[in-house]
C-alpha positions in Angstrom: 0.0 0.0 0.0 1.4 3.4 -1.0 1.6 6.1 1.6 0.5 9.5 0.2 3.3 12.0 0.3 2.7 15.3 2.1 4.1 18.5 0.6 6.6 20.0 3.1 5.7 23.5 4.4 8.7 25.8 4.3 9.0 27.7 7.6 11.4 30.4 8.6 12.1 31.1 12.3 13.7 34.5 12.9 14.8 35.5 16.4 18.0 36.9 17.9 17.5 34.9 21.1 18.8 31.4 20.4 16.7 29.9 23.2 13.5 31.5 21.9 14.3 30.4 18.4 14.9 26.8 19.5 11.6 26.9 21.4 9.7 27.6 18.1 11.7 24.9 16.3 11.0 22.3 19.0 7.2 23.1 18.8 7.3 22.8 15.0 8.9 19.3 15.3 6.3 18.3 17.9 3.4 19.6 15.8 4.4 17.5 12.8 4.5 14.3 15.0 0.8 14.9 15.8 -0.5 16.2 12.4 -0.2 15.1 8.8 2.3 17.9 8.1 6.0 18.1 7.3 8.1 21.2 7.8 11.3 22.3 6.1 12.7 24.7 8.7 15.2 27.4 8.2 16.4 29.6 11.1 17.8 33.1 11.2 19.5 35.0 13.9 18.0 38.4 13.0 16.1 40.3 10.3 19.2 41.1 8.3 20.1 37.4 7.9 16.6 36.7 6.6 16.6 39.5 4.1 20.0 38.6 2.7 19.2 37.1 -0.7 15.6 36.6 0.4 13.6 34.3 -2.0 9.8 34.2 -1.9 9.6 30.4 -1.3 8.5 30.5 2.3 5.1 29.5 3.4 5.2 30.7 7.0 7.6 33.1 8.8 7.8 33.4 12.6 9.3 36.8 13.2 10.5 38.2 16.6 9.5 41.8 16.6 12.1 43.2 19.0 15.6 42.5 17.5 18.7 44.6 17.3 19.4 46.1 13.8 16.6 45.1 11.5 13.6 44.2 13.7 10.7 42.1 12.8 8.4 44.9 11.6 11.1 46.4 9.3 11.9 42.9 7.9 8.2 42.2 7.3 7.8 45.5 5.4 10.8 44.6 3.1 9.4 41.1 2.5 6.0 42.4 1.5 7.6 44.3 -1.4 8.5 41.0 -3.0 6.2 38.5 -1.4 2.5 39.3 -0.8 1.4 35.8 0.2 3.8 34.4 2.8 2.1 34.1 6.2 3.6 36.2 8.9 3.3 35.3 12.5 4.9 37.8 14.9 6.4 36.6 18.2 6.8 39.3 20.9 7.1 39.9 24.6 4.4 42.5 24.6 1.1 43.0 22.8 1.6 46.7 22.3 2.8 46.1 18.7 -0.3 44.2 17.6 -1.9 47.1 15.7 1.3 47.7 13.7 0.9 44.3 12.0 -2.0 45.5 9.9 0.4 47.4 7.7 2.1 44.2 6.6 -0.9 41.9 6.7 0.3 39.8 9.7 -1.7 36.6 10.2 -1.3 36.6 14.0 0.8 37.1 17.1 2.3 34.8 19.7 3.3 36.2 23.1 6.5 35.0 24.8 6.8 32.7 26.5 4.9 30.9 23.8 2.5 28.2 25.1 1.9 25.0 23.3 -1.8 25.7 23.1 -1.3 29.2 21.6 1.3 27.9 19.1 -0.8 24.9 17.9 -3.9 27.1 17.5 -2.1 29.8 15.5 -0.2 27.3 13.4 -3.3 25.3 12.6 -5.1 28.5 11.6 -2.2 29.5 9.4 -2.0 26.2 7.6 -5.7 26.4 6.8 -5.1 29.8 5.3 -2.1 28.5 3.4 -4.2 25.9 1.7 -6.6 28.6 0.5 -3.7 30.7 -0.8 -1.8 27.9 -2.6 -3.7 28.2 -5.8 -4.1 32.0 -5.6 -0.6 33.2 -6.0 2.1 32.7 -8.6 5.8 33.5 -9.0 6.7 36.1 -11.6 10.0 37.7 -12.6 13.4 36.4 -13.5 14.8 33.2 -12.2 17.3 35.1 -10.1 14.8 37.6 -8.7 11.4 35.9 -8.5 8.4 37.6 -6.8 5.3 36.0 -5.5 2.1 38.0 -6.2 -1.6 37.4 -5.6 -3.4 36.4 -8.8 -6.3 38.7 -7.7 -3.8 41.7 -7.8 -2.8 41.1 -11.5 -4.5 43.4 -13.9 -3.0 42.1 -17.1 0.2 40.7 -18.6 1.8 42.5 -21.5 4.1 41.0 -24.1 6.5 43.0 -26.2 9.4 41.4 -28.1 9.8 38.4 -25.8 9.7 40.6 -22.7 6.7 40.4 -20.3 5.4 43.0 -18.0 3.0 41.9 -15.2 0.9 44.9 -14.3 -0.5 44.6 -10.8 -2.6 47.0 -8.7 0.6 48.4 -7.2 3.5 47.7 -9.5 4.8 46.6 -12.9 7.3 43.7 -13.1 9.2 43.2 -16.3 11.3 40.1 -17.3 12.0 37.8 -20.2 9.3 35.2 -20.9 6.4 34.1 -23.1 2.8 35.0 -22.7 1.8 31.4 -23.6 3.3 30.1 -20.4 1.2 32.4 -18.3 -1.9 31.8 -20.3 -1.7 28.1 -19.4 -0.8 28.9 -15.8 -3.8 31.3 -15.4 -6.3 29.4 -17.4 -8.4 28.6 -14.3 -8.2 32.1 -12.9 -10.5 34.0 -15.4 -7.8 35.4 -17.6 -8.3 35.9 -21.3 -6.0 36.5 -24.2 -7.5 39.7 -25.8 -4.8 39.8 -28.5 -1.3 38.6 -29.2 0.2 41.0 -26.7 -2.2 41.0 -23.7 -3.5 38.5 -21.2 -6.2 40.3 -19.2 -7.8 39.5 -15.9 -11.6 39.5 -16.4 -12.1 40.6 -12.8 -10.3 43.9 -13.6 -12.1 44.7 -16.9 -14.5 47.5 -16.1 -15.8 48.3 -19.6 -15.5 47.4 -23.3 -15.2 50.6 -25.5 -15.3 49.7 -29.2 -12.0 47.9 -29.9 -10.6 48.4 -26.3 -11.2 46.7 -23.0 -10.8 49.3 -20.2 -9.0 48.0 -17.2 -9.5 49.0 -13.6 -6.4 51.2 -13.7 -7.8 53.1 -16.7 -5.6 51.4 -19.3 -7.2 50.8 -22.7 -6.1 47.5 -24.2 -6.7 46.6 -27.8 -9.0 43.6 -28.5 -8.3 41.7 -31.7 -11.3 41.3 -33.9 -11.2 37.5 -33.8 -11.1 37.5 -30.0 -13.8 40.1 -29.2 -16.7 37.6 -29.1 -14.6 35.3 -26.8 -13.9 38.2 -24.5 -17.6 39.0 -24.2 -18.3 35.3 -23.5 -15.6 35.2 -20.9 -16.9 38.3 -19.2 -20.5 37.0 -19.2 -19.4 33.7 -17.7 -17.2 35.4 -15.1 -20.2 37.6 -14.0 -22.4 34.5 -13.8 -24.6 35.2 -16.8 -25.4 33.2 -19.9 -24.5 33.7 -23.5 -26.9 32.7 -26.3 
């Protein structure tokens, strides 16, 4: 009988106190003995060590807030510039910093000394959130500088001379690539190829004006004649209507 494999959850533990850092690691090891979960754990002695060559391949980060040099809040703010999906859990000696976490979309807080019950509760909640996010974020950018972005934040992807630009609600990310790869990747996320140079998110199309689809940022994108009917059908389906 084959035993199903469990995808490892990549966890970063960042704390300048070795004893507190080891406490979190020990609780992670104990958690995976009692749940069908496996962790790949990486530890960092401070925020600077985490940010050095940071890659957006973490699922969960435990961040001590009060650290010398780059503290947890500053590290989280830097991470959010390249990784909008990683789950952040702050670990702190005081609850006074709780409201500051809204700015970096923190999942939760753990007060030191961290109890087993509080840890298990927060981690279980985070892993449920992680399952919801798994299919809703993608990596974009070059192989040497990838960025993880929420699919819901992508307005459209533009292709010009083998160079792609991913336009999001906050930014534009350019790198070498083919539109076909992303068309296949986003096929189940309500994206439509409006012409040879644009892959548009139907959720961000606010109007169709003659030969242009108007995006939520105001950008008019040309629709090829052969794809206009398909665009209308896609919009109608996305909005829950019927064509015919």
